[in-house]
C-alpha positions in Angstrom: -7.3 -4.2 27.0 -10.1 -1.9 25.9 -9.2 -0.8 22.3 -10.7 1.4 19.7 -9.6 0.5 16.2 -9.4 2.8 13.3 -8.7 1.5 9.8 -10.2 1.1 6.3 -8.6 -1.1 3.7 -7.6 -4.8 3.6 -4.2 -3.8 5.1 -6.0 -2.8 8.3 -8.1 -5.9 8.5 -5.1 -8.1 9.4 -4.4 -6.0 12.5 -8.0 -5.9 13.6 -8.3 -9.6 13.2 -5.2 -10.2 15.3 -6.4 -7.9 18.0 -9.7 -9.9 18.2 -7.8 -13.2 18.2 -5.6 -12.0 21.0 -8.7 -11.5 23.1 -8.7 -7.7 23.4 -12.0 -5.9 24.0 -12.7 -4.0 20.8 -15.1 -1.3 22.1 -15.5 0.4 18.7 -14.3 0.3 15.1 -14.0 3.5 13.1 -13.7 3.3 9.4 -14.3 5.5 6.3 -17.9 5.9 5.0 -19.1 3.5 2.3 -18.2 4.7 -1.2 -19.2 3.9 -4.8 -17.2 0.9 -6.2 -17.4 -0.9 -9.5 -20.6 -0.1 -11.5 -21.2 2.7 -8.9 -22.5 0.3 -6.4 -22.1 1.6 -2.8 -19.4 -0.6 -1.2 -18.5 -0.9 2.5 -14.7 -0.8 3.3 -13.1 -4.1 4.2 -12.7 -3.2 7.8 -16.4 -2.6 8.2 -17.2 -6.0 6.5 -14.9 -7.8 8.9 -15.9 -5.9 12.0 -19.6 -6.5 11.4 -18.9 -10.2 10.8 -17.4 -10.3 14.3 -20.3 -8.4 15.9 -18.3 -5.3 16.6 -19.7 -1.8 16.8 -18.8 0.2 13.7 -18.7 4.0 13.3 -18.2 5.9 10.0 -18.0 9.6 10.7 -17.2 11.8 7.7 -14.6 13.7 9.7 -13.0 13.1 13.1 -12.9 16.8 14.0 -15.5 18.5 16.2 -17.4 17.8 19.4 -19.5 14.9 18.1 -16.7 12.4 17.3 -14.8 13.5 20.3 -17.8 12.8 22.6 -18.3 9.5 21.0 -14.7 8.4 21.5 -14.8 9.5 25.1 -18.0 7.5 25.7 -16.2 4.4 24.6 -13.5 4.9 27.3 -10.7 3.2 25.4 -7.4 2.4 27.1 -5.7 2.4 23.6 -6.5 3.5 20.1 -4.9 1.5 17.3 -4.8 3.1 13.8 -3.9 1.3 10.6 -4.4 3.0 7.2 -7.5 4.8 8.4 -7.4 7.6 5.8 -8.0 10.6 8.0 -5.6 12.9 9.9 -6.6 12.7 13.5 -6.7 15.9 15.7 -4.7 16.0 18.9 -7.8 16.0 21.1 -8.8 12.6 19.6 -5.3 11.2 20.0 -5.2 11.9 23.7 -8.5 10.4 24.7 -7.2 6.8 25.5 -5.4 6.5 28.8 -2.4 4.8 27.1 -2.5 7.0 24.0 -2.9 6.2 20.3 -0.6 4.1 18.2 -0.3 3.6 14.4 0.7 0.6 12.3 2.6 2.2 9.4 3.9 0.2 6.3 7.5 1.6 6.1 10.7 1.8 8.2 10.1 5.3 9.5 11.2 8.1 9.1 11.4 6.9 5.5 8.1 7.1 3.5 5.8 9.0 5.8 2.5 9.5 4.0 -0.2 7.7 2.0 1.6 5.4 -0.4 4.7 3.9 1.4 4.5 0.4 -0.1 4.2 1.7 -3.7 6.9 4.3 -3.3 9.4 1.8 -1.8 9.1 -0.4 -5.0 9.0 2.6 -7.3 12.3 3.9 -5.9 14.0 0.5 -6.3 14.4 -0.3 -2.6 15.5 -3.8 -1.6 14.0 -3.6 1.8 11.0 -2.2 3.6 9.0 -3.0 6.8 6.5 -1.9 9.3 6.7 0.5 12.3 4.5 0.7 15.4 4.6 4.3 16.6 3.0 6.7 19.0 0.8 9.1 17.1 1.6 12.8 17.0 0.0 15.9 15.6 2.5 15.9 12.7 1.9 13.2 10.0 3.7 9.9 10.8 6.2 11.7 12.9 5.6 10.2 16.4 8.0 8.3 18.5 8.8 4.8 17.3 7.9 1.9 19.6 8.9 -1.1 17.5 10.0 -1.9 13.9 10.5 -4.9 11.7 12.0 -5.2 8.2 11.4 -7.5 5.3 13.1 -7.8 1.9 11.4 -6.6 -1.3 11.9 -9.6 -3.7 12.1 -9.4 -7.5 8.8 -11.2 -7.8 7.0 -8.8 -5.4 4.6 -6.1 -6.6 2.5 -3.7 -4.7 -0.2 -6.2 -4.1 2.0 -9.0 -2.8 4.0 -6.6 -0.7 0.8 -5.1 0.7 -0.2 -8.6 1.9 3.2 -9.3 3.4 3.3 -6.0 5.3 -0.3 -6.4 6.5 0.6 -9.7 8.1 3.9 -8.4 9.5 2.2 -5.4 11.0 -0.4 -7.5 12.7 2.3 -9.7 14.2 4.4 -6.8 15.4 1.3 -5.1 16.9 0.4 -8.3 18.8 3.9 -8.4 20.2 4.1 -4.7 21.1 0.8 -4.1 22.9 1.7 -6.1 26.0 4.7 -3.8 26.4 2.5 -0.7 26.1 0.2 -2.2 28.7 2.9 -2.9 31.3 4.8 0.4 30.6 7.9 -1.3 29.2 7.5 -0.1 25.6 10.4 2.1 24.4 10.0 5.5 22.7 12.6 6.4 20.1 12.1 9.9 18.5 12.3 10.0 14.8 15.1 12.0 13.0 13.1 14.5 10.9 16.2 15.2 8.9 16.0 11.7 7.5 12.3 11.8 6.7 10.9 11.2 3.2 7.4 11.6 2.0 5.3 9.0 0.2 2.8 11.0 -1.8 -0.4 9.5 -3.1 -0.3 7.9 -6.5 -1.8 9.6 -9.6 -2.9 8.6 -13.1 -0.1 10.8 -14.5 2.4 8.2 -13.2 1.1 5.5 -15.6 2.9 6.2 -19.0 6.1 4.3 -19.4 9.2 6.2 -20.7 11.2 3.5 -22.5 14.3 5.7 -22.5 14.6 5.0 -18.8 16.6 2.0 -17.5 15.1 -1.5 -17.5 15.1 -1.6 -13.6 13.2 1.7 -13.5 10.5 0.5 -15.9 10.3 -2.9 -14.1 9.8 -1.1 -10.8 7.2 1.2 -12.3 5.2 -1.7 -13.6 5.1 -3.6 -10.3 4.7 -0.5 -8.1 1.5 0.7 -9.9 -0.7 -2.3 -9.5 -3.6 -2.5 -9.0 -3.9 1.3 -9.6 -3.1 3.3 -11.7 -1.2 0.6 -13.6 1.8 1.3 -15.9 0.7 1.9 -19.5 2.0 2.3 -23.0 0.5 2.4 -26.5 0.8 -0.7 -28.7 -0.3 -0.6 -32.3 -2.2 2.6 -31.6 -4.1 1.3 -28.6 -3.6 2.2 -24.9 -2.3 -0.9 -23.1 -1.9 -1.6 -19.4 1.1 -3.5 -18.3 0.2 -5.7 -15.3 3.3 -7.9 -14.9 6.9 -7.9 -16.1 10.3 -9.5 -15.5 13.8 -8.2 -16.1 15.3 -9.4 -19.4 18.8 -9.3 -20.8 20.9 -7.0 -22.9 19.9 -5.6 -26.3 21.2 -3.3 -29.0 17.6 -2.4 -30.0 16.4 1.2 -29.8 14.4 2.0 -26.6 10.8 0.8 -27.0 11.5 -1.9 -29.6 9.3 -5.0 -29.1 10.1 -8.6 -29.8 8.2 -11.8 -29.0 10.0 -14.2 -26.7 9.0 -17.3 -24.9 8.1 -15.5 -21.6 6.2 -12.6 -23.3 6.8 -9.3 -25.0 10.4 -8.1 -24.7 10.8 -4.3 -24.8 14.1 -2.5 -25.0 14.9 0.2 -22.5 17.3 3.1 -22.5 20.2 1.4 -20.7 20.7 -1.3 -23.3 18.7 -3.8 -21.3 15.2 -5.2 -21.6 11.9 -5.8 -19.7 9.7 -8.7 -20.6 6.0 -7.9 -20.3 4.3 -11.1 -19.1 0.8 -9.8 -18.7 -1.0 -6.9 -20.4 -4.4 -5.6 -21.2 -5.4 -3.8 -24.4 -8.1 -1.1 -24.2 -11.5 -2.7 -24.2 -10.1 -6.2 -23.6 -9.2 -8.5 -20.7 -5.8 -9.3 -19.2 -3.8 -11.8 -21.2 -0.3 -13.4 -21.2 2.1 -11.2 -23.1 3.3 -14.0 -25.3 -0.2 -15.1 -26.3 -1.3 -11.6 -27.1 1.8 -10.7 -29.1 1.7 -13.8 -31.3 -2.0 -13.5 -31.9 -1.9 -9.8 -32.7 0.5 -10.2 -35.6 2.6 -7.2 -34.5 5.8 -7.2 -36.5 9.0 -7.9 -34.5 10.9 -4.7 -34.1 7.8 -2.5 -33.7 8.7 0.5 -31.5 6.6 1.7 -28.6 6.1 5.4 -28.3 
């Protein structure tokens, strides 16, 4: 099948790779423009890196609105456009160019978590399950008819990074299974129930500070949902500290925010009488270290209270 692919981050690479492995003719790859990365070095998006390694034609328009991108897409004459975490809202005239339409690989069980950060929001909200949806694209954000869907559990050891990887692979697999049904006209269309829709807004730095008066499960979910950005944070011994990894602890009579050294790391009391064990942290100006190693080396007195 002649396919135009649109995507930007690592999540999208898995789907593009699977399409090439399945032998589809990728007539063009659209991705976001290169942007400054670490040390302000201009960095190409992962989809561009993979596409160029496969000899695919790459296009990076600033916007997909207007006559120029529309004319470009028409010149490629795709049968299908596949979108995965592209990062732009596509106008209706772009969506209708392919003869078989445009489909999206979305990292949630729609209509739950439409929007930009479905993986993080599922963890942040304490969900035990998430998944991927292949849907027909519509003018309204993530509101198109559902073609196929597959779920997976969110395990206690998962964080946003590991779940991102799992859903990328799951989405690629489901896409591979779904495209033949689109091609032969047997793909189903199930309208979404807008009344059940929720929105997964983009993450923000303001979400980082930990409120130790919240329950241990809420703090635990915050820590694992906000990696690799913006990362949950607190202040220890007067210094801002990022919390990279944690585990659920046990019960405590300590006041919320009280710290104690334990074998697994730094145990902090939460507002529901239970604890979270911080197993990896990073002080301002330093590197990431194991919680137990840092706490013992820093000589912080047991029972110190976090703000």
